[in-house]
C-alpha positions as a Markdown table, in Angstrom:
| # | Residue | x | y | z |
|---|---|---|---|---|
| 1 | Met | 126.5 | 68.9 | 46.3 |
| 2 | Gly | 128.1 | 68.4 | 49.7 |
| 3 | Val | 127.2 | 65.5 | 51.9 |
| 4 | Asn | 125.6 | 66.4 | 55.2 |
| 5 | Lys | 127.7 | 65.2 | 58.1 |
| 6 | Pro | 125.9 | 63.3 | 60.8 |
| 7 | Leu | 125.1 | 65.1 | 64.0 |
| 8 | Arg | 127.7 | 64.5 | 66.7 |
| 9 | Ile | 125.9 | 64.1 | 70.0 |
| 10 | Gly | 127.6 | 63.8 | 73.4 |
| 11 | Val | 125.8 | 61.9 | 76.2 |
| 12 | Phe | 127.0 | 62.7 | 79.8 |
| 13 | Gly | 125.2 | 61.1 | 82.7 |
| 14 | Gly | 125.8 | 61.3 | 86.4 |
| 15 | Ala | 124.2 | 61.6 | 89.8 |
| 16 | Phe | 125.3 | 65.3 | 89.9 |
| 17 | Asp | 124.8 | 65.3 | 93.7 |
| 18 | Pro | 126.1 | 68.0 | 93.4 |
| 19 | Pro | 127.5 | 68.9 | 90.0 |
| 20 | His | 131.0 | 70.3 | 90.3 |
| 21 | Leu | 133.5 | 72.1 | 88.2 |
| 22 | Ala | 135.2 | 68.9 | 86.9 |
| 23 | His | 131.8 | 67.9 | 85.3 |
| 24 | Val | 131.6 | 71.2 | 83.5 |
| 25 | Ala | 135.3 | 71.0 | 82.4 |
| 26 | Leu | 134.8 | 67.5 | 81.0 |
| 27 | Val | 131.8 | 68.6 | 78.9 |
| 28 | Gln | 133.6 | 71.7 | 77.6 |
| 29 | Ser | 136.7 | 69.6 | 76.7 |
| 30 | Ala | 134.5 | 67.1 | 74.9 |
| 31 | Ile | 132.7 | 69.8 | 72.8 |
| 32 | Ala | 136.1 | 71.3 | 71.7 |
| 33 | Gln | 138.0 | 68.0 | 71.1 |
| 34 | Leu | 135.2 | 66.0 | 69.5 |
| 35 | Gln | 133.5 | 68.9 | 67.7 |
| 36 | Leu | 130.2 | 68.0 | 69.2 |
| 37 | Asp | 127.0 | 69.6 | 67.9 |
| 38 | Glu | 125.1 | 68.9 | 71.1 |
| 39 | Val | 125.7 | 67.4 | 74.6 |
| 40 | Arg | 122.9 | 65.8 | 76.5 |
| 41 | Val | 123.6 | 66.1 | 80.2 |
| 42 | Leu | 121.4 | 63.6 | 82.1 |
| 43 | Pro | 121.0 | 63.4 | 85.9 |
| 44 | Thr | 120.5 | 59.7 | 86.8 |
| 45 | Gly | 117.3 | 58.4 | 88.2 |
| 46 | Gln | 117.4 | 55.3 | 90.5 |
| 47 | Ala | 121.1 | 54.5 | 89.9 |
| 48 | Trp | 121.7 | 50.8 | 90.3 |
| 49 | His | 125.3 | 51.2 | 91.3 |
| 50 | Lys | 124.9 | 54.0 | 94.0 |
| 51 | Ala | 125.2 | 52.6 | 97.5 |
| 52 | His | 124.0 | 55.9 | 99.1 |
| 53 | Gly | 120.6 | 57.4 | 98.6 |
| 54 | Leu | 120.6 | 60.3 | 96.1 |
| 55 | Ser | 119.2 | 63.7 | 96.8 |
| 56 | Asp | 115.7 | 64.7 | 95.7 |
| 57 | Pro | 115.6 | 64.5 | 91.8 |
| 58 | Ala | 114.2 | 68.1 | 91.6 |
| 59 | His | 117.2 | 69.4 | 93.5 |
| 60 | Arg | 119.7 | 67.5 | 91.3 |
| 61 | Leu | 118.0 | 68.6 | 88.1 |
| 62 | Ala | 117.9 | 72.3 | 89.3 |
| 63 | Met | 121.6 | 72.2 | 90.3 |
| 64 | Thr | 122.6 | 70.6 | 87.0 |
| 65 | Arg | 120.7 | 73.3 | 85.0 |
| 66 | Leu | 122.5 | 75.9 | 87.0 |
| 67 | Ala | 125.9 | 74.3 | 86.5 |
| 68 | Phe | 125.6 | 74.1 | 82.7 |
| 69 | Glu | 123.7 | 77.4 | 82.3 |
| 70 | Gly | 125.5 | 79.4 | 79.6 |
| 71 | Val | 127.5 | 76.4 | 78.3 |
| 72 | Ala | 126.8 | 76.4 | 74.6 |
| 73 | Arg | 125.4 | 73.3 | 72.9 |
| 74 | Val | 124.4 | 71.7 | 76.2 |
| 75 | Val | 120.9 | 70.4 | 76.9 |
| 76 | Val | 120.1 | 69.3 | 80.4 |
| 77 | Asp | 117.8 | 66.3 | 79.9 |
| 78 | Gly | 115.7 | 65.1 | 82.8 |
| 79 | Arg | 114.3 | 61.9 | 81.2 |
| 80 | Glu | 116.1 | 59.5 | 83.5 |
| 81 | Leu | 114.6 | 61.1 | 86.6 |
| 82 | Val | 111.1 | 60.1 | 85.6 |
| 83 | Arg | 112.0 | 56.6 | 84.5 |
| 84 | Thr | 110.6 | 53.9 | 86.9 |
| 85 | Gly | 112.9 | 51.2 | 88.2 |
| 86 | Pro | 116.7 | 51.2 | 87.9 |
| 87 | Ser | 118.1 | 53.6 | 85.4 |
| 88 | Tyr | 120.6 | 52.2 | 82.8 |
| 89 | Thr | 122.7 | 54.1 | 80.3 |
| 90 | Val | 121.9 | 51.6 | 77.6 |
| 91 | Asp | 118.2 | 52.5 | 77.8 |
| 92 | Thr | 118.9 | 56.2 | 77.3 |
| 93 | Leu | 121.2 | 55.5 | 74.4 |
| 94 | Gln | 118.5 | 53.3 | 72.7 |
| 95 | Glu | 116.0 | 56.2 | 73.0 |
| 96 | Leu | 118.5 | 58.7 | 71.6 |
| 97 | Val | 119.3 | 56.4 | 68.6 |
| 98 | Leu | 115.6 | 56.4 | 67.7 |
| 99 | Glu | 115.2 | 60.2 | 68.3 |
| 100 | Arg | 118.3 | 61.2 | 66.3 |
| 101 | Pro | 118.5 | 58.7 | 63.4 |
| 102 | Gly | 121.8 | 58.9 | 61.6 |
| 103 | Gly | 123.5 | 60.7 | 64.5 |
| 104 | Gln | 126.8 | 59.6 | 66.0 |
| 105 | Leu | 126.6 | 59.2 | 69.8 |
| 106 | Tyr | 129.6 | 59.8 | 72.1 |
| 107 | Leu | 129.3 | 58.6 | 75.6 |
| 108 | Leu | 131.3 | 60.9 | 77.8 |
| 109 | Ile | 132.6 | 59.4 | 81.1 |
| 110 | Gly | 135.0 | 60.5 | 83.8 |
| 111 | Asp | 138.0 | 58.5 | 85.0 |
| 112 | Asp | 136.0 | 57.0 | 87.9 |
| 113 | Gln | 133.4 | 55.7 | 85.5 |
| 114 | Arg | 136.1 | 54.4 | 83.1 |
| 115 | Arg | 137.4 | 52.1 | 85.9 |
| 116 | Ser | 133.9 | 50.6 | 86.4 |
| 117 | Leu | 133.0 | 50.0 | 82.8 |
| 118 | Pro | 133.4 | 46.2 | 82.8 |
| 119 | Ser | 130.5 | 46.0 | 85.3 |
| 120 | Trp | 128.1 | 48.3 | 83.3 |
| 121 | His | 124.8 | 46.8 | 82.3 |
| 122 | Arg | 124.9 | 45.6 | 78.6 |
| 123 | Ile | 128.3 | 47.2 | 78.0 |
| 124 | Gly | 128.6 | 45.5 | 74.6 |
| 125 | Asp | 125.3 | 47.1 | 73.4 |
| 126 | Ile | 126.5 | 50.5 | 74.8 |
| 127 | Ala | 129.8 | 50.2 | 72.7 |
| 128 | Arg | 127.8 | 49.4 | 69.6 |
| 129 | Met | 125.6 | 52.4 | 69.9 |
| 130 | Ala | 128.1 | 55.0 | 71.1 |
| 131 | Ile | 131.8 | 55.8 | 71.0 |
| 132 | Ile | 133.0 | 55.7 | 74.6 |
| 133 | Cys | 135.1 | 58.8 | 75.4 |
| 134 | Ala | 136.9 | 58.8 | 78.8 |
| 135 | Ala | 138.8 | 61.5 | 80.6 |
| 136 | Asp | 142.6 | 61.0 | 80.9 |
| 137 | Arg | 143.4 | 58.3 | 83.4 |
| 138 | Asp | 144.7 | 59.4 | 86.8 |
| 139 | Pro | 148.3 | 58.1 | 86.8 |
| 140 | Asp | 147.9 | 57.1 | 90.5 |
| 141 | Val | 145.1 | 54.7 | 89.5 |
| 142 | Gly | 145.8 | 51.3 | 87.9 |
| 143 | Ala | 144.8 | 50.7 | 84.3 |
| 144 | Trp | 142.0 | 48.3 | 83.3 |
| 145 | Gly | 142.9 | 44.7 | 83.7 |
| 146 | Asp | 144.9 | 45.2 | 86.9 |
| 147 | Ala | 144.4 | 42.8 | 89.8 |
| 148 | His | 141.2 | 44.5 | 90.9 |
| 149 | Val | 139.5 | 43.9 | 87.5 |
| 150 | Thr | 139.3 | 40.3 | 86.6 |
| 151 | Gly | 137.3 | 37.8 | 84.5 |
| 152 | Thr | 135.8 | 37.9 | 81.1 |
| 153 | Ser | 134.2 | 41.4 | 81.5 |
| 154 | Ala | 137.6 | 42.8 | 82.1 |
| 155 | Gln | 139.0 | 41.2 | 79.0 |
| 156 | Ala | 136.0 | 42.5 | 77.0 |
| 157 | Ser | 136.8 | 46.1 | 78.1 |
| 158 | Phe | 140.0 | 46.1 | 76.1 |
| 159 | Ser | 138.1 | 45.6 | 72.8 |
| 160 | Leu | 135.8 | 48.5 | 73.4 |
| 161 | Pro | 136.2 | 51.4 | 70.8 |
| 162 | Thr | 137.3 | 54.3 | 73.0 |
| 163 | Gln | 138.7 | 57.7 | 72.7 |
| 164 | Thr | 140.6 | 59.7 | 75.4 |
| 165 | Leu | 139.4 | 63.2 | 76.5 |
| 166 | His | 142.4 | 65.3 | 77.3 |
| 167 | Met | 141.7 | 67.7 | 80.2 |
| 168 | Pro | 143.5 | 68.9 | 83.3 |
| 169 | Leu | 143.4 | 66.4 | 86.1 |
| 170 | Met | 140.7 | 67.7 | 88.5 |
| 171 | Pro | 140.4 | 65.4 | 91.5 |
| 172 | Leu | 137.0 | 66.7 | 92.6 |
| 173 | Ser | 134.5 | 64.3 | 94.2 |
| 174 | Ala | 130.8 | 64.9 | 94.9 |
| 175 | Thr | 131.3 | 62.7 | 98.0 |
| 176 | Asp | 134.0 | 64.9 | 99.3 |
| 177 | Ile | 132.0 | 68.0 | 98.6 |
| 178 | Arg | 129.0 | 66.6 | 100.5 |
| 179 | Gln | 131.3 | 65.8 | 103.4 |
| 180 | Arg | 132.8 | 69.3 | 103.4 |
| 181 | Ile | 129.3 | 70.8 | 103.6 |
| 182 | Ala | 128.3 | 68.5 | 106.4 |
| 183 | His | 131.3 | 69.6 | 108.3 |
| 184 | His | 130.7 | 73.3 | 107.6 |
| 185 | Gln | 133.8 | 73.6 | 105.4 |
| 186 | Pro | 133.9 | 75.9 | 102.4 |
| 187 | Ile | 133.2 | 74.6 | 98.8 |
| 188 | Glu | 134.1 | 77.8 | 97.0 |
| 189 | Gly | 136.0 | 76.9 | 93.8 |
| 190 | Leu | 134.7 | 73.3 | 93.8 |
| 191 | Val | 131.3 | 73.9 | 92.3 |
| 192 | Pro | 129.9 | 76.6 | 90.1 |
| 193 | Ala | 128.9 | 79.7 | 92.1 |
| 194 | Ala | 125.2 | 79.3 | 91.2 |
| 195 | Val | 125.3 | 75.7 | 92.5 |
| 196 | Glu | 126.9 | 76.8 | 95.7 |
| 197 | Arg | 124.2 | 79.4 | 96.3 |
| 198 | Tyr | 121.5 | 76.8 | 95.6 |
| 199 | Ile | 123.0 | 74.4 | 98.1 |
| 200 | His | 123.1 | 77.0 | 100.8 |
| 201 | Glu | 119.6 | 78.4 | 100.0 |
| 202 | His | 118.1 | 74.9 | 100.2 |
| 203 | His | 120.2 | 73.7 | 103.1 |
| 204 | Leu | 121.4 | 70.6 | 101.2 |
| 205 | Tyr | 123.8 | 68.0 | 102.6 |
| 206 | Arg | 123.5 | 69.4 | 106.1 |
| 207 | Pro | 123.2 | 67.0 | 109.1 |
| 208 | Ile | 119.6 | 66.5 | 110.1 |
| 209 | Asp | 120.1 | 68.2 | 113.5 |
| 210 | Asp | 121.6 | 71.4 | 112.0 |
């Protein structure tokens, strides 16, 4: 009798303000490379590390659903949007461990998130619950432990069990996309077409006096 393999569950969180094509490409690459059975895509709630105010949760959830519509094995999960107080990745992982006993969690992160890992809340607990899988590092950006990352947290990051997600370098930024919209510049080819339509229909990211 064969032994059932544990479910391989990807976890991909982000502000998704707005979700763009690099987000979709990262998830598709992870599904293929890690042979994931499911990916939970989670728009963040009150993100502790975001300096700017996020767009309305309902808009970000709707755009995320549109962005990943039709991508097999993806479930857009809105739990963090209804969580009170600051939203931490470790809390979501703890919930998923209880919901999917015996499953193997894979935390999927982009290169920008990789560089901030030493500052993540309870990063040691995160690494114990999930295998951290980061997109290929941008060669123009210094590696962990360079001068801008110092102290014990930086040293701890080197011992984290990680895997690399190989994907084309896509230097897309939600910040840049919001700025382009605010300056009436096109965003075609930067976000999924359905997300672009939603942004225009709901007049998102426009200056208040537009």
